[in-house]
Every structure is written in C-alpha cells, then in structure tokens.
N, C-alpha and C positions, 0 to 999 in steps of 0.2 A: 783755522780750522781745515783739517783734511779729509778726504773721503777715501774710503777702501775701493778698491778695484778701479783704479782710473785709467786703465787701458782698455779700449773697446775690443782689442784682440783676445782679452783674457777676462771676459765678462763673468762675473760672479753668478753661479746657477742659484735660483731661488725656486723652491718647489711650491706648487699651487695646492690648494686644500681641495677637501671634498666637492666644493662648489666650482672647481676648477679656476680659482681666483687666487692672486696672492696679495697679502697685507704687508706693507713693509713699512717699518718705523724710520724715523731719522737716524736714531741711535745705532741700528743696524748697519747702516751705510757710513757711519762716521768713524774715524780711525780713533781709538783709545778714548779718553776723556776730553771733551772740548771747553774751553774757557768761555765760549760763546753762550750768552745767556737765554738764545731763543726767544720766541718761538721760532720753528724752522718751517719754511715753504719748500715743499717738495714739488717739482714738475718733472714728469717722465715723458720723455718722447722718443719715438722710433729714429733711425738714422737719416730719414728724410725729413725730420721735424714734425710728423703727425703727433698729436698730443693722446697719450694712453690714459694718463691720470695726473689730477693735480690734488693738493691738500695741504693742511698745516699739521706737521708733525708726524703724519702717517698718510700713506696712500693705498687704495686697492686697485690693483690692475686686473682688468677682466681677462677671460679666457681668449679673446680675439687675438691677443698679443702673445699667446703661447709660441715658444720656439724663436721667437725674435729678440734681436739685441736692442735693447733700450739704454738710454742715457737718462740718468736721474740728477737733475740739478737741485743742490740743497743750498737754501739761503737763509742766513740768520738775519731774521726781520729787524733784530736790534742794531746791530752792527753793519749789516750789508754784506758781510764776507759771505762767499760761496765757494762750493767745489763741485766737482762732477764724478759721479760713480756710474758704472756700466754694470748692467744685469741682464740675465736671460732667464725666463719663466720655463721651467721644465715640469714634466709630469712624471711623477715616480709612483704613483700610487696605481695598483692593479685593478682589475674589473672585480666586481663583487657578484658572486651567485647568491640571488635572494630565494632560489628554489631549484634544487636537484633531487626531485622525489624519485623513489623506487616505485616500481608498477608491477602488476600481475596481469598477465593476458592468457586467453585460451591457446591452445597448441596451434589452432588454425588462423589466428588473428596475426595481421601484419605486425611487425617489431621495428620498423623503421621510425626514425625520431617523430616524423609527422603523425603517428598513429598511437604513441604512447604519452604518458604524463610528460609535459613540456618543462624544460630546464628554463630559468630567468636569470638573465645576468644585466648589470648595468654597470656604467662606468663615469667616472666624475667629469671627464673630458670628451669621450668619444660616444657619440650616440648610435654607432653602427659597429659594435664590437664584432671582430672576426671570431666566429664560432665554429669549433671542428671537434669531431669525435672519432674514436676507434672503438670496434666492438670485438669482444671475443665471447667464445661460449664455454660454458662449464656443463658437462654432462652431454648425453645421459648419463647418470651416475648414481650408483647405489646409495652414495652418502647424502644426497640430497633428501629433502622431505618427502615421504611417500606420495604425497599429491602433486610433486612437482616432477617435470621431466627434464628441464633444463634451466640454466640461469645464464642470460645475456649480461656480460660485464662491459658497460659503456662508459670510456672514460673521456670526458669534455675539457677542452682547452679553450680559454677566451683569451684573446690578444687584442689590446688596444693599439691605436695608431701610434703609440709611443713606444711599443714593444714591451710593455708590461702584461705579465700573464697570470692567470688564475686557473686552478684546476677543480673539477669534482668528478666523483664516479656515482653512476647510476646503475642499479640492478633491476632487471627486468625478469621476473619469474614467469616460466613457461609452464602452466597446469598441465598435468596429465589428464587425458580423457580416455573412455573406454567405449565399447560399441553402443552401449545403451545410451550414450549422448547423442548418438548420430540421427540426425533427421533426414530421411529419405525424400525426395521430390514426389509430389502426387501424380496418379496416372493421369494421361493426357488422352483425347481423341483428337487425331490430326487427318488433315486431307491428304489423302495418299498420293495425289497428282503433284504436290509441290510441298512436301513435309521436309523440314529442317529437323532432324532426329538427333543432331549432336546434343551432348549435354549443355552446351552453352546456351542452347535454345529451349530444350525440355526440362532442365534442371539438373541439379546433381547434389549428392550428399552434403550436408552441411553439420557443422557444430557450432552453436551460439551463433547462426546466420553467416558463417563464413565458410566456404567449401573446404571439403576435406581433400587434400593432395596427398598423393604417395610421395612426395617430396617435402610434405611439411613436418614439422617436429612431433607429429601425433604418433609416428611410428605405426601408421596403418597403410595397407595396401589396397588402392582403389582401382577397381576396373568395371568395365560393362560390356554387354553384348546384345 
C-alpha cells in the first residue's frame, strides 16, 4: 500500500468544515485502489510527535491544528502494512453575515455604527473577525423619497485570520424634519452672580431628543442671542 503526499515539504491541503474541523478517511490518503483488507488505523501527529487525532478508517482533526503540518500514519490492521501521508489543515470558508439591517434615523441622530442597527458576523474558525466599514452619502437629492433628506451607504468587510472575506451593504435612511418638529428648551431662572448661560448648560433646541446643529443633515440654521 502507498500513501498520497509522502513529502512533508509538499503536504496536501485539507479544508476544514463549518465547525473548523477536518474529517479524513483512510481512502482519501491512500493511493489508488489498495489490496489491503483493512480496517485501517490512522494516527495523526505534528512534526514534534504530539498526537492530533487517532481513529479506525477515519479521523476528525480539531481546529487547534489549523495551519500545522501533520503526518498521518495509516496501518492496515490485517497485514500490518503502513505508509505515511502529510497534510495541512486550511480554512477556505469566509465569514458569514447573519445580520446586515438597514435603519432609519432622525436627521439629528448620530449615524456612527454604535448608534444604528448593528451588523452581526461569525466565522467557523475565527472568534474575532476583523470588521471594517466605509460610508458614503447620497443626497440631499430630489430623487429620494419625500420624507428622506439623505441616505448613507455603509459597506462592511469582514476578514478572518486566514484572509477569507465577506461583504455586506447597509443603508441608513436619514429622515427629513421641519421646524414643527423642533422642541425648544424651557425658560430658566438663574443666579446672576454665577450663571452659566451657555446652551450646554441652559439647553438647546432638539428633535427627537437630539440637539439640532447647523452642521447636522437637517439643513437648519441654529443661532441664539
């Protein structure tokens, strides 16, 4: 009997599954059709001799050995014949977005990722997927729905430890407001000897509980005297 990939410098790549494990059968490692009757004992170890998995006719190698070169000895338990094959576990599966929801916000609301509907992503092998985003704005635009002042297009990219990537696009609709939506702060009586009359202390106009700013997408000019 003879094994495939007998050279440790040219180990066969074996892709892990959704559980970040690889199940390997004896027939997958043996060359062609063998006359050995079997069953076959498989023993997988790393190059330092640490055991990764053992089994009869098949083995399941856990994620701890991802990226390592392993030697798998296959022994025909009937004849005692054996051979050695070298493998390397690789991850070819990209992360998966389980949620990439659109959202609608008031023109005064923050639009950073922490304040809008959250995206969710998971990976079979990497518990801490790198998540990056870029954001562009459409509008103000007359082609948008009448109740919308702009749309943010947020493109997300998730990358796992092994360079596999996934993308999703999230739309954040910014609602148009008018002056009737503005809530003004109430009147106050202050001690004239040490009064802080700044808007930060006395209050400022809000929409939906968020301050109205000249620099917000609401397209309103705010001043005081």
